[in-house]
C-alpha positions in Angstrom: 23.7 10.7 -13.8 23.8 7.2 -15.4 24.8 7.3 -19.3 22.1 4.9 -21.2 23.9 5.0 -24.6 25.4 7.0 -26.3 22.8 9.4 -27.0 20.7 8.8 -23.6 21.4 9.9 -20.3 19.5 9.3 -17.1 19.1 12.4 -14.8 16.4 11.3 -12.7 16.5 11.5 -8.7 15.3 8.7 -6.0 13.1 10.4 -3.5 13.3 8.1 -0.4 11.8 10.2 2.2 8.4 10.5 1.2 6.0 8.3 3.0 3.0 8.7 1.0 2.7 9.1 -3.1 0.0 11.5 -4.3 -1.1 11.9 -0.3 -2.5 8.0 -0.4 -0.2 5.4 -1.4 2.3 4.5 0.9 6.4 4.0 0.0 8.2 1.5 2.1 10.8 1.5 -0.8 10.8 5.0 -2.2 10.4 5.7 -5.6 12.1 7.6 -8.3 11.4 10.8 -10.3 13.0 9.9 -13.7 13.9 12.1 -16.3 16.0 12.2 -19.7 18.7 13.7 -22.2 18.8 12.5 -25.6 21.7 14.4 -26.6 23.1 15.1 -30.4 23.6 18.3 -32.4 20.6 19.5 -30.7 19.6 18.3 -27.1 16.1 17.5 -25.8 15.3 16.9 -22.0 12.2 14.8 -21.4 10.3 15.5 -18.4 11.7 17.0 -14.8 11.8 15.8 -11.5 9.4 16.9 -8.4 10.1 20.2 -6.9 13.0 20.4 -4.1 15.1 17.8 -6.2 16.3 20.9 -8.1 20.1 20.3 -7.1 20.6 17.0 -7.4 18.5 17.4 -10.8 20.6 20.5 -12.2 23.9 18.6 -11.0 23.1 15.3 -13.0 22.3 17.5 -15.9 25.5 19.3 -16.0 27.3 15.9 -15.5 25.7 15.0 -18.1 25.8 18.3 -20.9 28.7 20.6 -19.5 28.4 24.1 -20.9 25.7 22.5 -23.3 22.3 24.2 -23.8 19.4 22.3 -23.9 17.1 23.5 -27.2 13.9 21.7 -26.1 12.3 20.4 -23.4 9.3 17.7 -23.8 6.3 17.4 -21.7 5.0 13.5 -21.8 3.1 14.1 -18.6 1.9 16.9 -16.4 1.5 15.6 -13.2 3.7 17.9 -10.5 6.2 15.4 -9.7 7.2 15.5 -13.4 6.6 19.2 -14.4 7.4 21.5 -11.5 10.9 22.1 -11.9 10.0 23.5 -15.4 10.0 27.0 -14.4 13.5 26.4 -12.7 14.6 24.7 -16.3 13.4 28.0 -18.4 15.2 30.2 -15.6 18.3 28.7 -16.4 17.9 27.7 -20.0 15.8 31.3 -21.1 16.4 29.8 -25.1 14.7 26.3 -24.1 11.2 25.2 -26.0 9.1 23.3 -24.1 7.2 20.8 -26.9 3.4 19.4 -25.4 0.6 18.6 -27.3 -2.9 20.8 -27.2 -3.9 19.7 -24.0 -0.6 20.1 -22.6 -0.8 23.8 -22.7 -3.8 24.7 -20.6 -1.9 22.9 -17.8 1.7 24.8 -18.2 -0.2 28.1 -18.3 -2.4 27.2 -15.5 0.2 25.4 -13.5 2.8 27.8 -14.0 1.6 30.8 -16.1 3.8 29.7 -19.0 2.7 31.7 -22.4 1.6 29.8 -25.5 4.4 31.2 -27.5 7.3 29.2 -25.7 5.5 25.8 -26.8 5.7 24.3 -29.8 2.4 22.3 -29.9 2.5 18.9 -31.3 -0.2 16.2 -32.5 -0.3 12.4 -33.0 3.1 11.6 -35.5 4.8 15.1 -35.2 8.2 14.7 -34.3 11.6 17.2 -34.0 14.8 16.9 -35.6 17.6 16.6 -33.1 20.7 15.8 -35.6 21.3 12.3 -36.6 18.1 11.0 -34.9 14.5 13.0 -34.2 11.8 12.4 -31.5 7.7 11.2 -32.6 5.4 12.1 -30.0 1.9 9.8 -29.6 -0.5 10.7 -27.6 -2.1 7.9 -25.1 -4.8 9.9 -23.2 -5.6 9.1 -19.9 -2.9 6.9 -19.0 -3.5 8.6 -16.5 -3.8 12.0 -17.2 -5.9 14.0 -20.3 -2.6 15.0 -22.1 -0.3 12.4 -21.4 1.8 11.2 -24.4 5.0 9.3 -24.9 8.1 9.9 -27.3 9.8 8.0 -29.6 13.5 7.5 -30.6 13.2 5.1 -33.6 17.0 5.6 -33.7 17.5 3.6 -30.1 14.0 1.6 -30.2 13.3 3.5 -27.0 9.6 4.8 -25.8 9.7 7.6 -23.5 6.5 6.4 -21.8 5.6 8.8 -19.1 4.1 7.0 -16.2 3.2 4.4 -18.4 5.2 1.1 -17.2 6.3 2.7 -14.0 6.4 1.1 -10.6 6.6 2.3 -7.2 10.3 1.8 -5.4 13.7 3.8 -5.9 16.3 2.4 -8.4 19.8 1.4 -7.9 22.8 3.4 -9.6 22.7 1.0 -12.6 18.9 2.7 -13.5 18.8 0.0 -16.4 17.5 -3.0 -15.7 19.2 -6.9 -15.2 19.3 -10.4 -14.2 16.0 -10.6 -11.7 15.0 -7.1 -11.6 11.4 -7.7 -13.0 11.0 -10.1 -10.2 12.2 -7.8 -7.8 10.0 -4.9 -8.9 7.5 -6.9 -9.5 4.6 -6.3 -7.0 5.5 -2.9 -6.8 4.6 -2.3 -10.4 1.3 -4.2 -9.7 0.5 -1.6 -7.0 1.4 1.2 -8.4 -0.5 0.5 -11.7 -3.8 -0.4 -9.5 -3.6 2.5 -7.0 -2.5 5.1 -9.7 -3.7 3.6 -13.3 -6.2 1.1 -12.4 -9.3 3.0 -13.4 -7.7 3.0 -17.0 -7.6 -0.4 -18.5 -9.5 0.6 -22.0 -7.0 3.3 -22.9 -4.3 1.3 -22.0 -5.5 -1.1 -24.1 -5.5 1.4 -26.6 -1.9 2.7 -25.6 -0.9 -0.8 -25.8 -2.1 -1.4 -29.4 -0.7 1.8 -30.6 3.0 1.1 -28.9 2.5 -2.8 -30.4 3.3 -1.2 -34.3 6.5 0.1 -32.4 10.1 -1.8 -32.2 10.7 -1.1 -28.8 13.5 -2.8 -27.2 14.5 -0.3 -24.3 11.1 1.4 -22.0 12.3 4.8 -20.0 9.2 5.2 -17.3 9.2 8.4 -15.5 9.1 5.6 -12.5 11.5 2.5 -11.6 14.2 0.9 -13.9 14.7 1.5 -17.0 13.3 -1.4 -19.0 15.8 -3.1 -21.7 15.9 -7.0 -20.7 12.4 -7.7 -19.5 10.6 -5.3 -21.9 8.4 -8.5 -22.9 7.4 -8.9 -19.3 6.7 -5.3 -18.5 4.2 -5.4 -21.2 3.0 -8.5 -20.8 1.9 -7.5 -17.5 0.6 -3.8 -18.5 -1.5 -6.1 -21.1 -3.1 -8.3 -18.5 -4.1 -6.0 -15.7 -5.2 -3.8 -18.0 -7.6 -6.3 -19.5 -8.6 -7.3 -15.6 -7.6 -10.7 -16.3 -6.6 -12.5 -12.2 -5.0 -15.3 -11.9 -6.4 -17.7 -10.1 -6.2 -17.0 -6.6 -7.7 -14.9 -3.4 -7.4 -11.2 -1.9 -9.1 -11.4 1.4 -9.6 -7.7 2.4 -10.8 -6.7 6.1 -11.2 -4.2 8.3 -11.9 -4.9 11.8 -13.0 -3.2 15.5 -12.0 -5.6 17.8 -10.1 -8.4 16.2 -12.9 -11.2 15.7 -13.3 -10.2 11.8 -9.5 -10.1 11.4 -9.7 -13.5 13.4 -12.1 -15.2 11.0 -9.7 -13.6 8.2 -6.9 -14.5 8.7 -8.0 -18.4 9.4 -9.4 -18.3 6.2 -6.4 -17.0 4.7 -4.4 -19.9 6.4 -7.4 -22.5 5.4 -7.2 -21.2 1.7 -3.2 -21.5 1.8 -3.5 -25.1 3.5 -5.6 -26.3 0.7 -3.1 -25.0 -2.1 -4.8 -21.8 -3.0 -2.3 -18.5 -3.3 -4.0 -16.2 -1.7 -2.8 -12.1 0.2 -4.9 -10.9 3.6 -4.8 -7.0 4.0 -6.0 -5.3 7.3 -7.4 -2.2 5.4 -8.0 -0.3 8.8 -3.9 -1.3 10.1 -5.3 -1.2 13.1 -4.6 -5.3 13.5 -2.2 -5.9 11.6 -0.2 -3.0 9.8 0.8 -3.0 6.3 -0.2 -1.7 2.8 -3.7 -1.8 3.6 -6.0 -0.6 0.9 -3.1 0.2 -1.2 -2.1 -3.6 -1.3 -5.4 -4.8 -1.3 -6.2 -2.8 -4.8 -2.8 -4.9 -5.6 -4.1 -8.2 -4.8 -7.2 -7.7 -6.8 -5.5 -7.1 -9.9 -3.8 -9.8 -9.4 -6.2 -12.7 -8.3 -9.4 -13.7 -9.5 -11.0 -14.3 -6.3 -12.2 -11.2 -3.9 -13.4 -11.7 0.1 -14.2 -8.7 1.9 -14.6 -9.1 5.4 -16.7 -6.6 8.0 -18.0 -6.0 10.9 -21.4 -4.5 11.0 -21.4 -1.0 11.3 -23.6 1.6 12.6 -26.2 -1.0 10.4 -23.8 -0.7 7.9 -19.9 -1.5 6.2 -17.3 -0.6 8.7 -16.2 2.5 7.0 -12.9 1.2 5.6 -14.3 -2.0 3.9 -16.9 0.6 2.2 -13.8 2.4 0.9 -12.6 -0.5 -0.7 -15.7 -1.4 -2.2 -16.0 2.0 -3.5 -12.5 2.0 -4.8 -13.3 -1.4 -6.5 -16.0 0.4 -8.5 -14.2 3.7 -9.0 -11.4 0.9 -10.8 -14.3 -0.8 -12.6 -13.2 -3.7 -11.6 -14.4 -6.6 -13.5 -14.9 -10.2 -13.9 -13.8 -11.2 -10.4 -15.3 -14.0 -7.7 -16.7 -12.6 -4.3 -17.9 -13.7 -1.1 -18.4 -11.6 2.0 -17.8 -12.6 5.3 -18.5 -10.6 8.4 -19.3 -10.3 12.5 -22.6 -8.3 14.3 -23.2 -8.2 17.8 -26.9 -7.5 17.9 -28.0 -7.1 14.2 -25.9 -8.1 11.4 -26.4 -6.3 7.8 -22.5 -6.0 6.6 -22.1 -9.1 4.7 -25.6 -8.5 2.7 -24.9 -4.7 2.1 -21.4 -6.3 0.5 -23.1 -8.4 -1.2 -25.6 -6.4 -2.6 -22.7 -4.1 -3.7 -20.9 -6.7 -5.2 -23.6 -7.9 -7.1 -23.9 -4.0 -8.4 -20.3 -4.4 -10.0 -21.4 -7.6 -11.9 -19.1 -9.8 -9.8 -20.0 -13.2 -9.2 -21.6 -14.2 -5.7 -20.3 -17.5 -4.9 -22.4 -17.8 -2.0 -24.7 -15.6 0.7 -21.5 -15.4 2.6 -21.3 -15.5 6.4 -21.8 -13.4 9.0 -21.3 -14.3 12.7 -22.5 -13.3 16.5 -20.0 -11.7 18.9 -16.5 -13.3 19.0 -15.1 -15.2 16.5 -14.9 -19.1 16.8 -14.1 -22.1 14.5 -17.0 -23.6 15.2 -19.1 -20.2 14.2 -16.9 -19.2 11.2 -16.5 -22.9 9.5 -13.2 -21.4 7.1 -13.3 -25.4 5.8 -16.4 -24.9 3.8 -15.8 -21.5 2.8 -12.5 -22.4 1.5 -14.2 -25.0 -0.2 -16.7 -22.4 -1.9 -13.8 -20.3 -3.0 -11.4 -22.8 -4.7 -14.2 -24.1 -6.8 
């Protein structure tokens, strides 16, 4: 438990044991499930945490409230990592009312069998009085579920933002950001956005416009630190990512069966860096240089303006991990990117042409026909200086 202000308490938990978020995305630094209490004459709990952390969660609540009850449970977001203890909370606080919107109601019933009479249904701009302060509610649908809303505490210029402005990574005991926190979480915030929210750039832009009318001085997200010192930087990063605005540089994403495509991709990355072009390289299959794979590649697609996809020809097509990467770009509606295809083959090369066609269908700027080389990698077959010059523009 951490006291954020005279009214606000952090009662969330860290999860250092889960290896994959949503069963997909690596968690090398863990993740936090954030929940907050606003305590006035009446008490509101904002979101819960993942099932399995009941004891720690309830201990945090007890430390914050003692013998006081909870009047309202605000459900900003119904995803189970934030809602799976709702039933437990109702058993402990049977007089507690749940607050959600019209789209929350069927999810509460479908996931947890909660009857409508236990729920206060709010719409845009509605508020609940807690005594000397009140909470108002603002809908931000599809950031990143349809029922998502934020809760605004005007008296403290604080927005409880759900998954918006969230990040992978466990939080420190201090919870609130300090000097250097934003930079230390920046890559994990970008990875969280690209992996989880990236498809919904237009709804995020709509949400940012709505929140721009509020004088936000504190952001309390459901994942990651509480943002106070870095609010402008956090909002600016979300704005840039949701507009699909990449900085100059390259994301090289490759798959390789026997190391030849990997060698070409790694040589190109080294040459780009030698020429002063920032770049990141990711092994999508994880069999040559294991790392963050698809998760890290998506982050760097949102970071940089140029994509290099490198694939051997496999069954006369694209190597499956690289095809999955391209489909992930399609699913996230990525736009405004420069593109180059690279690949290898043994007797019939088709991967580069197929990658170029895929990129063209996404509206990317295909910089050149690409390079497809036979059999083993060699500097003579794969002139990375020439490719780097094309990418450098």
